[in-house]
mmCIF file as gemmi writes it, N, C-alpha and C atoms, coordinates in Angstrom:
data_model
loop_
_atom_site.group_PDB
_atom_site.id
_atom_site.type_symbol
_atom_site.label_atom_id
_atom_site.label_alt_id
_atom_site.label_comp_id
_atom_site.label_asym_id
_atom_site.label_entity_id
_atom_site.label_seq_id
_atom_site.pdbx_PDB_ins_code
_atom_site.Cartn_x
_atom_site.Cartn_y
_atom_site.Cartn_z
_atom_site.occupancy
_atom_site.B_iso_or_equiv
_atom_site.pdbx_formal_charge
_atom_site.auth_seq_id
_atom_site.auth_asym_id
_atom_site.pdbx_PDB_model_num
ATOM 1 N N . UNK Axp A 1 ? -104.1 109.747 -14.555 1 0 ? 1 A 1
ATOM 2 C CA . UNK Axp A 1 ? -104.419 110.765 -14.524 1 0 ? 1 A 1
ATOM 3 C C . UNK Axp A 1 ? -104.791 110.907 -13.058 1 0 ? 1 A 1
ATOM 4 N N . UNK Axp A 2 ? -104.14 111.785 -12.16 1 0 ? 2 A 1
ATOM 5 C CA . UNK Axp A 2 ? -104.346 111.948 -10.878 1 0 ? 2 A 1
ATOM 6 C C . UNK Axp A 2 ? -105.651 112.621 -10.569 1 0 ? 2 A 1
ATOM 7 N N . UNK Axp A 3 ? -106.206 112.33 -9.226 1 0 ? 3 A 1
ATOM 8 C CA . UNK Axp A 3 ? -107.555 113.064 -9.083 1 0 ? 3 A 1
ATOM 9 C C . UNK Axp A 3 ? -107.415 114.201 -8.57 1 0 ? 3 A 1
ATOM 10 N N . UNK Axp A 4 ? -108.592 114.805 -8.365 1 0 ? 4 A 1
ATOM 11 C CA . UNK Axp A 4 ? -108.38 116.096 -7.779 1 0 ? 4 A 1
ATOM 12 C C . UNK Axp A 4 ? -108.001 116.161 -6.102 1 0 ? 4 A 1
ATOM 13 N N . UNK Axp A 5 ? -108.41 114.934 -5.66 1 0 ? 5 A 1
ATOM 14 C CA . UNK Axp A 5 ? -108.198 114.465 -4.154 1 0 ? 5 A 1
ATOM 15 C C . UNK Axp A 5 ? -106.793 114.543 -4.126 1 0 ? 5 A 1
ATOM 16 N N . UNK Axp A 6 ? -106.071 113.512 -4.871 1 0 ? 6 A 1
ATOM 17 C CA . UNK Axp A 6 ? -104.58 113.419 -4.902 1 0 ? 6 A 1
ATOM 18 C C . UNK Axp A 6 ? -103.836 114.961 -5.09 1 0 ? 6 A 1
ATOM 19 N N . UNK Axp A 7 ? -104.228 115.386 -5.93 1 0 ? 7 A 1
ATOM 20 C CA . UNK Axp A 7 ? -103.498 116.924 -6.032 1 0 ? 7 A 1
ATOM 21 C C . UNK Axp A 7 ? -103.672 117.628 -5.16 1 0 ? 7 A 1
ATOM 22 N N . UNK Axp A 8 ? -104.756 117.797 -4.413 1 0 ? 8 A 1
ATOM 23 C CA . UNK Axp A 8 ? -104.95 118.729 -3.019 1 0 ? 8 A 1
ATOM 24 C C . UNK Axp A 8 ? -104.238 117.902 -2.21 1 0 ? 8 A 1
ATOM 25 N N . UNK Axp A 9 ? -104.028 116.496 -1.901 1 0 ? 9 A 1
ATOM 26 C CA . UNK Axp A 9 ? -103.284 116.043 -0.899 1 0 ? 9 A 1
ATOM 27 C C . UNK Axp A 9 ? -101.694 116.297 -0.961 1 0 ? 9 A 1
ATOM 28 N N . UNK Axp A 10 ? -101.345 116.456 -2.272 1 0 ? 10 A 1
ATOM 29 C CA . UNK Axp A 10 ? -99.949 116.795 -2.633 1 0 ? 10 A 1
ATOM 30 C C . UNK Axp A 10 ? -99.712 118.293 -2.273 1 0 ? 10 A 1
ATOM 31 N N . UNK Axp A 11 ? -100.524 119.006 -2.562 1 0 ? 11 A 1
ATOM 32 C CA . UNK Axp A 11 ? -100.407 120.32 -2.334 1 0 ? 11 A 1
ATOM 33 C C . UNK Axp A 11 ? -100.352 120.642 -0.969 1 0 ? 11 A 1
ATOM 34 N N . UNK Axp A 12 ? -101.1 119.96 -0.104 1 0 ? 12 A 1
ATOM 35 C CA . UNK Axp A 12 ? -100.995 120.261 1.25 1 0 ? 12 A 1
ATOM 36 C C . UNK Axp A 12 ? -99.896 119.781 1.847 1 0 ? 12 A 1
ATOM 37 N N . UNK Axp A 13 ? -99.42 118.634 1.512 1 0 ? 13 A 1
ATOM 38 C CA . UNK Axp A 13 ? -98.014 118.07 1.969 1 0 ? 13 A 1
ATOM 39 C C . UNK Axp A 13 ? -96.832 118.783 1.666 1 0 ? 13 A 1
ATOM 40 N N . UNK Axp A 14 ? -96.948 119.272 0.492 1 0 ? 14 A 1
ATOM 41 C CA . UNK Axp A 14 ? -95.687 120.136 0 1 0 ? 14 A 1
ATOM 42 C C . UNK Axp A 14 ? -95.832 121.329 0.863 1 0 ? 14 A 1
ATOM 43 N N . UNK Axp A 15 ? -97.141 122.119 1.237 1 0 ? 15 A 1
ATOM 44 C CA . UNK Axp A 15 ? -97.064 123.27 1.815 1 0 ? 15 A 1
ATOM 45 C C . UNK Axp A 15 ? -96.732 123.012 3.268 1 0 ? 15 A 1
ATOM 46 N N . UNK Axp A 16 ? -97.309 121.94 3.86 1 0 ? 16 A 1
ATOM 47 C CA . UNK Axp A 16 ? -96.905 121.359 5.098 1 0 ? 16 A 1
ATOM 48 C C . UNK Axp A 16 ? -95.042 121.477 5.287 1 0 ? 16 A 1
ATOM 49 N N . UNK Axp A 17 ? -94.491 120.532 4.379 1 0 ? 17 A 1
ATOM 50 C CA . UNK Axp A 17 ? -92.916 120.501 4.235 1 0 ? 17 A 1
ATOM 51 C C . UNK Axp A 17 ? -92.266 121.959 4.489 1 0 ? 17 A 1
ATOM 52 N N . UNK Axp A 18 ? -92.85 122.622 3.378 1 0 ? 18 A 1
ATOM 53 C CA . UNK Axp A 18 ? -92.229 123.922 3.164 1 0 ? 18 A 1
ATOM 54 C C . UNK Axp A 18 ? -92.53 124.999 4.52 1 0 ? 18 A 1
ATOM 55 N N . UNK Axp A 19 ? -93.603 124.808 5.066 1 0 ? 19 A 1
ATOM 56 C CA . UNK Axp A 19 ? -93.851 125.752 6.344 1 0 ? 19 A 1
ATOM 57 C C . UNK Axp A 19 ? -92.931 125.168 7.317 1 0 ? 19 A 1
ATOM 58 N N . UNK Axp A 20 ? -92.718 123.883 7.57 1 0 ? 20 A 1
ATOM 59 C CA . UNK Axp A 20 ? -91.99 123.253 8.622 1 0 ? 20 A 1
ATOM 60 C C . UNK Axp A 20 ? -90.428 123.765 8.348 1 0 ? 20 A 1
ATOM 61 N N . UNK Axp A 21 ? -89.882 123.863 7.098 1 0 ? 21 A 1
ATOM 62 C CA . UNK Axp A 21 ? -88.676 124.259 6.675 1 0 ? 21 A 1
ATOM 63 C C . UNK Axp A 21 ? -88.64 126.008 7.074 1 0 ? 21 A 1
ATOM 64 N N . UNK Axp A 22 ? -89.71 126.814 6.926 1 0 ? 22 A 1
ATOM 65 C CA . UNK Axp A 22 ? -89.65 128.068 7.15 1 0 ? 22 A 1
ATOM 66 C C . UNK Axp A 22 ? -89.427 128.312 8.721 1 0 ? 22 A 1
ATOM 67 N N . UNK Axp A 23 ? -90.248 127.246 9.465 1 0 ? 23 A 1
ATOM 68 C CA . UNK Axp A 23 ? -90.307 127.592 10.893 1 0 ? 23 A 1
ATOM 69 C C . UNK Axp A 23 ? -88.869 127.17 11.475 1 0 ? 23 A 1
ATOM 70 N N . UNK Axp A 24 ? -88.212 125.865 10.966 1 0 ? 24 A 1
ATOM 71 C CA . UNK Axp A 24 ? -86.854 125.745 11.328 1 0 ? 24 A 1
ATOM 72 C C . UNK Axp A 24 ? -85.862 126.855 11.051 1 0 ? 24 A 1
ATOM 73 N N . UNK Axp A 25 ? -85.865 127.443 9.793 1 0 ? 25 A 1
ATOM 74 C CA . UNK Axp A 25 ? -84.954 128.469 9.376 1 0 ? 25 A 1
ATOM 75 C C . UNK Axp A 25 ? -85.219 129.811 10.243 1 0 ? 25 A 1
ATOM 76 N N . UNK Axp A 26 ? -86.507 130.162 10.654 1 0 ? 26 A 1
ATOM 77 C CA . UNK Axp A 26 ? -86.876 131.147 11.596 1 0 ? 26 A 1
ATOM 78 C C . UNK Axp A 26 ? -86.442 131.066 12.901 1 0 ? 26 A 1
ATOM 79 N N . UNK Axp A 27 ? -86.602 129.778 13.471 1 0 ? 27 A 1
ATOM 80 C CA . UNK Axp A 27 ? -85.809 129.39 14.905 1 0 ? 27 A 1
ATOM 81 C C . UNK Axp A 27 ? -84.715 129.742 14.819 1 0 ? 27 A 1
ATOM 82 N N . UNK Axp A 28 ? -83.888 129.23 13.968 1 0 ? 28 A 1
ATOM 83 C CA . UNK Axp A 28 ? -82.578 129.383 13.896 1 0 ? 28 A 1
ATOM 84 C C . UNK Axp A 28 ? -81.972 130.869 13.971 1 0 ? 28 A 1
ATOM 85 N N . UNK Axp A 29 ? -82.678 131.736 13.164 1 0 ? 29 A 1
ATOM 86 C CA . UNK Axp A 29 ? -82.488 132.982 13.166 1 0 ? 29 A 1
ATOM 87 C C . UNK Axp A 29 ? -82.735 133.826 14.462 1 0 ? 29 A 1
ATOM 88 N N . UNK Axp A 30 ? -83.957 133.395 15.269 1 0 ? 30 A 1
ATOM 89 C CA . UNK Axp A 30 ? -84.158 133.811 16.366 1 0 ? 30 A 1
ATOM 90 C C . UNK Axp A 30 ? -83.062 133.515 17.296 1 0 ? 30 A 1
ATOM 91 N N . UNK Axp A 31 ? -82.784 132.281 17.387 1 0 ? 31 A 1
ATOM 92 C CA . UNK Axp A 31 ? -81.658 131.736 18.312 1 0 ? 31 A 1
ATOM 93 C C . UNK Axp A 31 ? -80.503 132.531 18.225 1 0 ? 31 A 1
ATOM 94 N N . UNK Axp A 32 ? -80.129 132.894 16.768 1 0 ? 32 A 1
ATOM 95 C CA . UNK Axp A 32 ? -78.608 133.575 16.717 1 0 ? 32 A 1
ATOM 96 C C . UNK Axp A 32 ? -79.106 135.038 17.35 1 0 ? 32 A 1
ATOM 97 N N . UNK Axp A 33 ? -80.119 135.634 16.928 1 0 ? 33 A 1
ATOM 98 C CA . UNK Axp A 33 ? -80.327 136.873 17.456 1 0 ? 33 A 1
ATOM 99 C C . UNK Axp A 33 ? -80.292 137.315 18.928 1 0 ? 33 A 1
ATOM 100 N N . UNK Axp A 34 ? -81.101 136.114 19.549 1 0 ? 34 A 1
ATOM 101 C CA . UNK Axp A 34 ? -80.932 136.052 20.928 1 0 ? 34 A 1
ATOM 102 C C . UNK Axp A 34 ? -79.656 135.99 21.646 1 0 ? 34 A 1
ATOM 103 N N . UNK Axp A 35 ? -78.623 135.124 21.058 1 0 ? 35 A 1
ATOM 104 C CA . UNK Axp A 35 ? -77.452 135.026 21.489 1 0 ? 35 A 1
ATOM 105 C C . UNK Axp A 35 ? -76.888 136.387 21.408 1 0 ? 35 A 1
ATOM 106 N N . UNK Axp A 36 ? -76.942 137.154 20.182 1 0 ? 36 A 1
ATOM 107 C CA . UNK Axp A 36 ? -76.354 138.377 20.096 1 0 ? 36 A 1
ATOM 108 C C . UNK Axp A 36 ? -76.917 139.532 21.085 1 0 ? 36 A 1
ATOM 109 N N . UNK Axp A 37 ? -78.268 139.418 21.387 1 0 ? 37 A 1
ATOM 110 C CA . UNK Axp A 37 ? -78.756 140.162 22.186 1 0 ? 37 A 1
ATOM 111 C C . UNK Axp A 37 ? -78.394 140.056 23.786 1 0 ? 37 A 1
ATOM 112 N N . UNK Axp A 38 ? -78.219 138.825 24.119 1 0 ? 38 A 1
ATOM 113 C CA . UNK Axp A 38 ? -77.781 138.605 25.452 1 0 ? 38 A 1
ATOM 114 C C . UNK Axp A 38 ? -76.126 139.041 25.629 1 0 ? 38 A 1
ATOM 115 N N . UNK Axp A 39 ? -75.482 138.815 24.655 1 0 ? 39 A 1
ATOM 116 C CA . UNK Axp A 39 ? -74.139 139.276 24.853 1 0 ? 39 A 1
ATOM 117 C C . UNK Axp A 39 ? -74.033 140.746 24.655 1 0 ? 39 A 1
ATOM 118 N N . UNK Axp A 40 ? -74.708 141.55 23.903 1 0 ? 40 A 1
ATOM 119 C CA . UNK Axp A 40 ? -74.759 142.671 24.153 1 0 ? 40 A 1
ATOM 120 C C . UNK Axp A 40 ? -75.463 143.303 25.454 1 0 ? 40 A 1
ATOM 121 N N . UNK Axp A 41 ? -76.481 142.56 26.122 1 0 ? 41 A 1
ATOM 122 C CA . UNK Axp A 41 ? -76.869 143.099 27.349 1 0 ? 41 A 1
ATOM 123 C C . UNK Axp A 41 ? -75.849 142.705 28.399 1 0 ? 41 A 1
ATOM 124 N N . UNK Axp A 42 ? -75.207 141.793 28.434 1 0 ? 42 A 1
ATOM 125 C CA . UNK Axp A 42 ? -74.222 141.521 29.344 1 0 ? 42 A 1
ATOM 126 C C . UNK Axp A 42 ? -73.105 142.664 29.135 1 0 ? 42 A 1
ATOM 127 N N . UNK Axp A 43 ? -72.577 143.108 28.081 1 0 ? 43 A 1
ATOM 128 C CA . UNK Axp A 43 ? -71.534 144.277 27.887 1 0 ? 43 A 1
ATOM 129 C C . UNK Axp A 43 ? -72.053 145.351 28.382 1 0 ? 43 A 1
ATOM 130 N N . UNK Axp A 44 ? -73.319 145.694 27.92 1 0 ? 44 A 1
ATOM 131 C CA . UNK Axp A 44 ? -74.008 146.951 28.64 1 0 ? 44 A 1
ATOM 132 C C . UNK Axp A 44 ? -74.137 146.883 30.266 1 0 ? 44 A 1
ATOM 133 N N . UNK Axp A 45 ? -74.438 145.735 30.575 1 0 ? 45 A 1
ATOM 134 C CA . UNK Axp A 45 ? -74.398 145.66 32.258 1 0 ? 45 A 1
ATOM 135 C C . UNK Axp A 45 ? -73.041 145.882 32.841 1 0 ? 45 A 1
ATOM 136 N N . UNK Axp A 46 ? -72.135 145.069 32.156 1 0 ? 46 A 1
ATOM 137 C CA . UNK Axp A 46 ? -70.748 145.267 32.788 1 0 ? 46 A 1
ATOM 138 C C . UNK Axp A 46 ? -70.364 146.975 32.866 1 0 ? 46 A 1
ATOM 139 N N . UNK Axp A 47 ? -70.585 147.686 31.591 1 0 ? 47 A 1
ATOM 140 C CA . UNK Axp A 47 ? -70.24 148.931 31.334 1 0 ? 47 A 1
ATOM 141 C C . UNK Axp A 47 ? -70.932 149.953 32.676 1 0 ? 47 A 1
ATOM 142 N N . UNK Axp A 48 ? -72.168 149.697 32.633 1 0 ? 48 A 1
ATOM 143 C CA . UNK Axp A 48 ? -72.985 150.217 33.915 1 0 ? 48 A 1
ATOM 144 C C . UNK Axp A 48 ? -72.436 149.996 35.114 1 0 ? 48 A 1
ATOM 145 N N . UNK Axp A 49 ? -72.066 148.646 35.63 1 0 ? 49 A 1
ATOM 146 C CA . UNK Axp A 49 ? -71.409 148.374 36.8 1 0 ? 49 A 1
ATOM 147 C C . UNK Axp A 49 ? -70.053 149.063 36.88 1 0 ? 49 A 1
ATOM 148 N N . UNK Axp A 50 ? -69.477 149.095 35.885 1 0 ? 50 A 1
ATOM 149 C CA . UNK Axp A 50 ? -67.935 149.947 36.3 1 0 ? 50 A 1
ATOM 150 C C . UNK Axp A 50 ? -68.211 151.325 36.268 1 0 ? 50 A 1
ATOM 151 N N . UNK Axp A 51 ? -69.162 151.896 35.706 1 0 ? 51 A 1
ATOM 152 C CA . UNK Axp A 51 ? -69.359 153.144 35.844 1 0 ? 51 A 1
ATOM 153 C C . UNK Axp A 51 ? -70.043 153.652 37.177 1 0 ? 51 A 1
ATOM 154 N N . UNK Axp A 52 ? -70.823 152.671 37.986 1 0 ? 52 A 1
ATOM 155 C CA . UNK Axp A 52 ? -71.149 152.822 39.331 1 0 ? 52 A 1
ATOM 156 C C . UNK Axp A 52 ? -70.262 152.627 40.261 1 0 ? 52 A 1
ATOM 157 N N . UNK Axp A 53 ? -69.088 151.629 39.857 1 0 ? 53 A 1
ATOM 158 C CA . UNK Axp A 53 ? -68.062 151.786 40.785 1 0 ? 53 A 1
ATOM 159 C C . UNK Axp A 53 ? -67.025 152.715 40.623 1 0 ? 53 A 1
ATOM 160 N N . UNK Axp A 54 ? -66.901 153.347 39.583 1 0 ? 54 A 1
ATOM 161 C CA . UNK Axp A 54 ? -66.395 154.713 39.396 1 0 ? 54 A 1
ATOM 162 C C . UNK Axp A 54 ? -66.798 155.837 40.065 1 0 ? 54 A 1
ATOM 163 N N . UNK Axp A 55 ? -68.099 155.983 39.978 1 0 ? 55 A 1
ATOM 164 C CA . UNK Axp A 55 ? -68.847 156.852 40.705 1 0 ? 55 A 1
ATOM 165 C C . UNK Axp A 55 ? -68.56 156.569 42.035 1 0 ? 55 A 1
ATOM 166 N N . UNK Axp A 56 ? -68.795 155.482 42.862 1 0 ? 56 A 1
ATOM 167 C CA . UNK Axp A 56 ? -68.614 155.198 44.033 1 0 ? 56 A 1
ATOM 168 C C . UNK Axp A 56 ? -67.253 155.62 44.588 1 0 ? 56 A 1
ATOM 169 N N . UNK Axp A 57 ? -66.453 155.243 43.941 1 0 ? 57 A 1
ATOM 170 C CA . UNK Axp A 57 ? -64.769 155.785 44.317 1 0 ? 57 A 1
ATOM 171 C C . UNK Axp A 57 ? -64.809 157.364 44.091 1 0 ? 57 A 1
ATOM 172 N N . UNK Axp A 58 ? -65.28 157.954 43.32 1 0 ? 58 A 1
ATOM 173 C CA . UNK Axp A 58 ? -65.066 159.407 43.023 1 0 ? 58 A 1
ATOM 174 C C . UNK Axp A 58 ? -65.79 159.963 44.33 1 0 ? 58 A 1
ATOM 175 N N . UNK Axp A 59 ? -66.812 159.37 44.848 1 0 ? 59 A 1
ATOM 176 C CA . UNK Axp A 59 ? -67.433 159.896 45.883 1 0 ? 59 A 1
ATOM 177 C C . UNK Axp A 59 ? -66.539 159.742 47.355 1 0 ? 59 A 1
ATOM 178 N N . UNK Axp A 60 ? -65.903 158.647 47.261 1 0 ? 60 A 1
ATOM 179 C CA . UNK Axp A 60 ? -64.977 158.254 48.206 1 0 ? 60 A 1
ATOM 180 C C . UNK Axp A 60 ? -63.819 159.312 48.122 1 0 ? 60 A 1
ATOM 181 N N . UNK Axp A 61 ? -63.348 159.613 47.253 1 0 ? 61 A 1
ATOM 182 C CA . UNK Axp A 61 ? -62.139 160.355 46.947 1 0 ? 61 A 1
ATOM 183 C C . UNK Axp A 61 ? -62.681 161.812 47.42 1 0 ? 61 A 1
ATOM 184 N N . UNK Axp A 62 ? -63.739 162.412 46.722 1 0 ? 62 A 1
ATOM 185 C CA . UNK Axp A 62 ? -64.255 163.458 47.097 1 0 ? 62 A 1
ATOM 186 C C . UNK Axp A 62 ? -64.27 163.837 48.808 1 0 ? 62 A 1
ATOM 187 N N . UNK Axp A 63 ? -64.859 162.722 49.531 1 0 ? 63 A 1
ATOM 188 C CA . UNK Axp A 63 ? -65 162.95 50.925 1 0 ? 63 A 1
ATOM 189 C C . UNK Axp A 63 ? -63.764 162.86 51.408 1 0 ? 63 A 1
ATOM 190 N N . UNK Axp A 64 ? -62.599 162.048 51.027 1 0 ? 64 A 1
ATOM 191 C CA . UNK Axp A 64 ? -61.453 162.056 51.627 1 0 ? 64 A 1
ATOM 192 C C . UNK Axp A 64 ? -60.415 163.222 51.386 1 0 ? 64 A 1
ATOM 193 N N . UNK Axp A 65 ? -60.639 163.705 50.387 1 0 ? 65 A 1
ATOM 194 C CA . UNK Axp A 65 ? -59.937 165.067 49.973 1 0 ? 65 A 1
ATOM 195 C C . UNK Axp A 65 ? -60.561 166.187 50.864 1 0 ? 65 A 1
ATOM 196 N N . UNK Axp A 66 ? -61.9 166.343 51.115 1 0 ? 66 A 1
ATOM 197 C CA . UNK Axp A 66 ? -62.575 167.123 51.856 1 0 ? 66 A 1
ATOM 198 C C . UNK Axp A 66 ? -62.005 166.979 53.594 1 0 ? 66 A 1
ATOM 199 N N . UNK Axp A 67 ? -62.019 165.691 53.81 1 0 ? 67 A 1
ATOM 200 C CA . UNK Axp A 67 ? -61.299 165.596 55.151 1 0 ? 67 A 1
ATOM 201 C C . UNK Axp A 67 ? -59.907 166.162 55.28 1 0 ? 67 A 1
ATOM 202 N N . UNK Axp A 68 ? -59.215 165.696 54.278 1 0 ? 68 A 1
ATOM 203 C CA . UNK Axp A 68 ? -57.705 166.336 54.241 1 0 ? 68 A 1
ATOM 204 C C . UNK Axp A 68 ? -57.68 167.795 54.103 1 0 ? 68 A 1
ATOM 205 N N . UNK Axp A 69 ? -58.364 168.464 53.225 1 0 ? 69 A 1
ATOM 206 C CA . UNK Axp A 69 ? -58.533 169.931 53.179 1 0 ? 69 A 1
ATOM 207 C C . UNK Axp A 69 ? -58.908 170.656 54.286 1 0 ? 69 A 1
ATOM 208 N N . UNK Axp A 70 ? -59.894 169.76 55.236 1 0 ? 70 A 1
ATOM 209 C CA . UNK Axp A 70 ? -60.324 170.351 56.451 1 0 ? 70 A 1
ATOM 210 C C . UNK Axp A 70 ? -59.341 170.457 57.383 1 0 ? 70 A 1
ATOM 211 N N . UNK Axp A 71 ? -58.257 169.561 57.353 1 0 ? 71 A 1
ATOM 212 C CA . UNK Axp A 71 ? -57.227 169.675 58.547 1 0 ? 71 A 1
ATOM 213 C C . UNK Axp A 71 ? -55.978 170.428 57.861 1 0 ? 71 A 1
ATOM 214 N N . UNK Axp A 72 ? -56.348 171.038 56.802 1 0 ? 72 A 1
ATOM 215 C CA . UNK Axp A 72 ? -55.343 172.172 56.266 1 0 ? 72 A 1
ATOM 216 C C . UNK Axp A 72 ? -54.202 171.536 55.703 1 0 ? 72 A 1
ATOM 217 N N . UNK Axp A 73 ? -54.347 170.34 55.201 1 0 ? 73 A 1
ATOM 218 C CA . UNK Axp A 73 ? -53.391 169.543 54.438 1 0 ? 73 A 1
ATOM 219 C C . UNK Axp A 73 ? -53.403 169.364 52.921 1 0 ? 73 A 1
ATOM 220 N N . UNK Axp A 74 ? -52.361 169.107 52.065 1 0 ? 74 A 1
ATOM 221 C CA . UNK Axp A 74 ? -52.331 169.033 50.708 1 0 ? 74 A 1
ATOM 222 C C . UNK Axp A 74 ? -53.124 167.658 50.272 1 0 ? 74 A 1
ATOM 223 N N . UNK Axp A 75 ? -54.133 167.41 49.672 1 0 ? 75 A 1
ATOM 224 C CA . UNK Axp A 75 ? -54.822 166.032 49.215 1 0 ? 75 A 1
ATOM 225 C C . UNK Axp A 75 ? -53.609 165.46 48.541 1 0 ? 75 A 1
ATOM 226 N N . UNK Axp A 76 ? -52.717 165.945 47.622 1 0 ? 76 A 1
ATOM 227 C CA . UNK Axp A 76 ? -51.866 165.662 46.951 1 0 ? 76 A 1
ATOM 228 C C . UNK Axp A 76 ? -50.854 164.551 47.424 1 0 ? 76 A 1
ATOM 229 N N . UNK Axp A 77 ? -50.767 165.028 49.109 1 0 ? 77 A 1
ATOM 230 C CA . UNK Axp A 77 ? -49.602 164.157 49.71 1 0 ? 77 A 1
ATOM 231 C C . UNK Axp A 77 ? -50.122 163.247 50.643 1 0 ? 77 A 1
ATOM 232 N N . UNK Axp A 78 ? -51.596 162.962 50.581 1 0 ? 78 A 1
ATOM 233 C CA . UNK Axp A 78 ? -52.275 162.013 51.536 1 0 ? 78 A 1
ATOM 234 C C . UNK Axp A 78 ? -52.313 160.704 50.581 1 0 ? 78 A 1
ATOM 235 N N . UNK Axp A 79 ? -51.791 159.787 51.268 1 0 ? 79 A 1
ATOM 236 C CA . UNK Axp A 79 ? -51.847 158.453 50.576 1 0 ? 79 A 1
ATOM 237 C C . UNK Axp A 79 ? -53.138 157.668 50.193 1 0 ? 79 A 1
ATOM 238 N N . UNK Axp A 80 ? -53.897 157.846 51.215 1 0 ? 80 A 1
ATOM 239 C CA . UNK Axp A 80 ? -55.374 157.44 50.804 1 0 ? 80 A 1
ATOM 240 C C . UNK Axp A 80 ? -55.985 158.151 49.45 1 0 ? 80 A 1
ATOM 241 N N . UNK Axp A 81 ? -55.719 159.463 49.399 1 0 ? 81 A 1
ATOM 242 C CA . UNK Axp A 81 ? -56.294 160.109 48.228 1 0 ? 81 A 1
ATOM 243 C C . UNK Axp A 81 ? -55.561 159.591 47.06 1 0 ? 81 A 1
ATOM 244 N N . UNK Axp A 82 ? -54.282 159.17 47.053 1 0 ? 82 A 1
ATOM 245 C CA . UNK Axp A 82 ? -53.464 158.501 46.006 1 0 ? 82 A 1
ATOM 246 C C . UNK Axp A 82 ? -53.965 157.12 45.814 1 0 ? 82 A 1
ATOM 247 N N . UNK Axp A 83 ? -54.258 156.468 46.837 1 0 ? 83 A 1
ATOM 248 C CA . UNK Axp A 83 ? -54.771 154.96 46.354 1 0 ? 83 A 1
ATOM 249 C C . UNK Axp A 83 ? -56.225 155.067 45.714 1 0 ? 83 A 1
ATOM 250 N N . UNK Axp A 84 ? -57.048 156.007 46.366 1 0 ? 84 A 1
ATOM 251 C CA . UNK Axp A 84 ? -58.315 155.893 45.648 1 0 ? 84 A 1
ATOM 252 C C . UNK Axp A 84 ? -58.088 156.398 44.252 1 0 ? 84 A 1
ATOM 253 N N . UNK Axp A 85 ? -57.447 157.233 44.063 1 0 ? 85 A 1
ATOM 254 C CA . UNK Axp A 85 ? -57.081 157.856 42.613 1 0 ? 85 A 1
ATOM 255 C C . UNK Axp A 85 ? -56.657 156.884 41.693 1 0 ? 85 A 1
ATOM 256 N N . UNK Axp A 86 ? -55.665 156.013 42.33 1 0 ? 86 A 1
ATOM 257 C CA . UNK Axp A 86 ? -55.305 154.877 41.611 1 0 ? 86 A 1
ATOM 258 C C . UNK Axp A 86 ? -56.296 153.845 41.057 1 0 ? 86 A 1
ATOM 259 N N . UNK Axp A 87 ? -57.342 153.538 41.953 1 0 ? 87 A 1
ATOM 260 C CA . UNK Axp A 87 ? -58.31 152.753 41.877 1 0 ? 87 A 1
ATOM 261 C C . UNK Axp A 87 ? -59.128 153.158 40.68 1 0 ? 87 A 1
ATOM 262 N N . UNK Axp A 88 ? -59.607 154.522 40.924 1 0 ? 88 A 1
ATOM 263 C CA . UNK Axp A 88 ? -60.488 154.969 39.628 1 0 ? 88 A 1
ATOM 264 C C . UNK Axp A 88 ? -59.885 155.244 38.368 1 0 ? 88 A 1
ATOM 265 N N . UNK Axp A 89 ? -58.464 155.193 38.173 1 0 ? 89 A 1
ATOM 266 C CA . UNK Axp A 89 ? -58.036 155.115 36.981 1 0 ? 89 A 1
ATOM 267 C C . UNK Axp A 89 ? -57.509 153.736 36.339 1 0 ? 89 A 1
ATOM 268 N N . UNK Axp A 90 ? -57.734 152.91 37.462 1 0 ? 90 A 1
ATOM 269 C CA . UNK Axp A 90 ? -57.694 151.315 36.898 1 0 ? 90 A 1
ATOM 270 C C . UNK Axp A 90 ? -59.067 151.071 36.298 1 0 ? 90 A 1
ATOM 271 N N . UNK Axp A 91 ? -59.847 151.461 37.05 1 0 ? 91 A 1
ATOM 272 C CA . UNK Axp A 91 ? -61.413 151.064 36.601 1 0 ? 91 A 1
ATOM 273 C C . UNK Axp A 91 ? -61.668 151.803 35.351 1 0 ? 91 A 1
ATOM 274 N N . UNK Axp A 92 ? -61.179 152.965 35 1 0 ? 92 A 1
ATOM 275 C CA . UNK Axp A 92 ? -61.432 153.844 33.854 1 0 ? 92 A 1
ATOM 276 C C . UNK Axp A 92 ? -60.762 152.873 32.753 1 0 ? 92 A 1
ATOM 277 N N . UNK Axp A 93 ? -59.82 152.289 33.117 1 0 ? 93 A 1
ATOM 278 C CA . UNK Axp A 93 ? -59.102 151.653 32.089 1 0 ? 93 A 1
ATOM 279 C C . UNK Axp A 93 ? -59.916 150.507 31.448 1 0 ? 93 A 1
């Protein structure tokens, strides 16, 4: 018959092994979640960067259109206006 001390020692050992297994499983889950969050963060940053580039090009387009209209010309006929418009459309895609 096992003594009380042996039973306690077995229970502690069993609890330790189960605890280590739970920590390993938790670490795996955390690692997977970190990967997902990192990928999502990169995607959101890329979207933000594209929106900022579009905003910058639209500002450039507005300035150019203003200059062309100030000279009493048609913005649709200006090659620089068309070029900036094309860049904006490419970024939007």
